[in-house]
N, C-alpha and C positions, 0 to 999 in steps of 0.2 A: 348387631347387638351382641354384647358379651354375656355369655352364660356362666353363672357362678359354679363353683365346685359343688355346692349343695344342690343346685338345680339340676346338674348333670347326674348326681347320684340318685336324686328322686326320679328323674326320667328313666334311668336304667332300671330301677326298682320297679317302677310302673310297667315297663316293658316286660320284665320277667313275670310279674303278676298276671299280665294279659295272656301269657303263654300257659297259664293254668297252674303255676307253681306257688307254693305258699312261702311268703316272705317271713323269715325268722328274725332278722335283725338288719338295721341300717347303721353302720358305724361311720360317722362323719370324720372322726379323728384318723381312722385307719383308711378311709375312703373305700370301704368294702360293703358288699351286700351279701348276707347269708340267706339261703332259701333251701327248702327241702324238695328233693327230686326222687320220687318213688321211694321214699323212706330213707334216702341217703342225703346227707348234708352236702350242700353245694355252696361254693363261695365265689364271688366275683370281685376281683381286685381291679380297681379303675385307675387308669393312667390319665394324668391331667393334661390339658392342652399345652401347658408350658413345660412339661417334663423333659428332663435332659436325657441323653442316651444312657447315662448311668442309672437314672431312676427307672427307666424302661426295663433295662436288664435286671435290676433288683427285683422288680415286680414279677417278671417272667419266672425268675429263679424261685421266689417265694410260691408262686402258683405251681411250679413243678414239684415242690415239696408238698404242697397241699394234695396234689394228685398222687404222689407216692405214699402219703399217709392214708389213702383210701378215700378222700373227699373228691367230689366232682368239682374241678377247678376251672374257672374262667378268668380271662383277662379282657377287660374292655378298654379300648384305646381309641384316640381320635383317628379318623379315617386317613388323615394326611400322613400319619406315622406308619401306616401299613407298608408303604413303599420302602421304608428303611429296613424292615426285618422280614417281610413276607409272612407266610403262615406255615412254613415247613416246621419250625421248631415246635409250634403248637400241636400239629398233628403228631409229631414224633413223640412228644411227652404226654399225649392224650389230654391236652389242655384245650378247653373251649375258647373260642375267639369271638368277641363281640366288638364291632366298630360302631362309632357314633359320630354324628355331625350335628350341626344346629337343626337340620331338617328331619333326620331319620336316624334310627337305630337298627342294625342288621346283625344277625348271628351268622358268622361265616363258617365257623368250625364248631361242631357240637361237642360239648364236654361229656366225658363218660368216666365211670369208675375203673380204676386200675386193678387188675387181678393181683393176688398175693405174690406170685412169682415175678410178675412185671414190676411190682412195687419194690421188692428187694433189689432187682437190677437197677431200677430208676434211682433208688436211694444211694447205691453205690456209685453210680454215675454222677449224681448230684453232689455227693461229698467230694468227688474229685473236681468238679467244676467249682465248688465253693473254695477248695484249697487253692485252686489256680487263681480264682479271683482275689483271694487274700494275698497271694504272692504278687499279683499285679498291683494290688493296692499298695503294698509295701514298696515296690518299685516306683510307683507313681509318687509316693511320698519323697523318695530320694531324688526323683527328677525335679519335684517342686522345690526341694532344698537347693538343688544345683541352680535352678532358675533364680532363686532368691539371692544366691551368692553372686551369680552373673549380674544381677540387677544392682547389687552393691558395687561390684567392680565397674559397671557402666557409669554409676553415679560418681564414683571416685575419678574415673577418666574424664567425665564431663567437667568436674570441678577443677581438675588439673589443666584441662584445656582452657578454662576460663581464667585460671591464674597465669598461664603462659601468654594468653592474649593480653591481659592487663599489664604484664611485665613488658611485653613487646611494645604496647602503646606508650608506656612510661619511657622506655629507652628511645623510642622514635621522637617523643616530645622533647626529651632532653637533648638529643642530637640536633633537632631542628632549632631549638633555642640557642645552642652552642654555635651552630652555623651562622645564625643571625648576628650574634655578638661578634664573631670573627669578621663578617662582612662589614658591619658598621665600624669596627676599628680600622679596617683597611681603608675605608672611604675617608676617615678622618685624617689618616696619615697622608693620603694622596692630596687632600685639600690644603695642607699647610703651605704658606707662601715660600717660594724658593728665595734663598738669600742671594742677593746680587752684590758683587764687589763694589765698593765705594769708588765712584769715579772722581779722579783728581781734576779739580777745577784749574783750568789753564789760566795762568796769569797774563793779562794783556801785555804783549810786548811790542807795542806799537813803535818803540824806538829802535828795534832790531831791524837788521836788513831782511828783506823778504825771503831769502833762502834759509834763514834761521828761525823764522816765526813758526813753521810747521814741524820743526825738528823736535822729537820727544825728549831727547837728552837735554835740550834747553829748558823744557818744562820741568823735568825732574831736578835739574840744578837750581832752577829758580825757586822751587818749593823749599829746598834745603836752606836756601839763603833767607 
């Protein structure tokens, strides 16, 4: 059964209330729950089931800023995402960690207020991290532009290959037709009847002696006469 974003937020708010804390605000647009903890404001930022790695990183950084500003910060994330990041970063930055599934909600790391000296140090570190993320984002944009350029080049190469294929097919078709025409012309030339020399009819020469009847010179002379 799929649980909606609103249902997840309500479940986490109810879980916090069951621990004895006072719910101050549920913000569905920001996907956050604000509550009071011993007079201090606490905030839970919820990571969706379908959140990307970038979304997860952004929420963790926002929670680190919350902690650096003196709030008790929590991140609530799906239990299947815990294996991707672990809980070290949460303990390091004093961020509470809540994991949830369809069946249960569990607090793995307790959130706590950051002291003033720790807050200044954390803010300095977070500003460095933010600058690094901005630099990475700029590099990512350039990489995406390069990828788009490569995509255009790939498309041009594909079209060029199609044109070459069509030209090759056209040339092959023309060569095939030309070969057929040459073959047909050759066959016609070979089927023409051969001219035979006109044979000279022999005139009967029954009145000649037998030794002259088969003589070709007698036939030739008799034609001329």
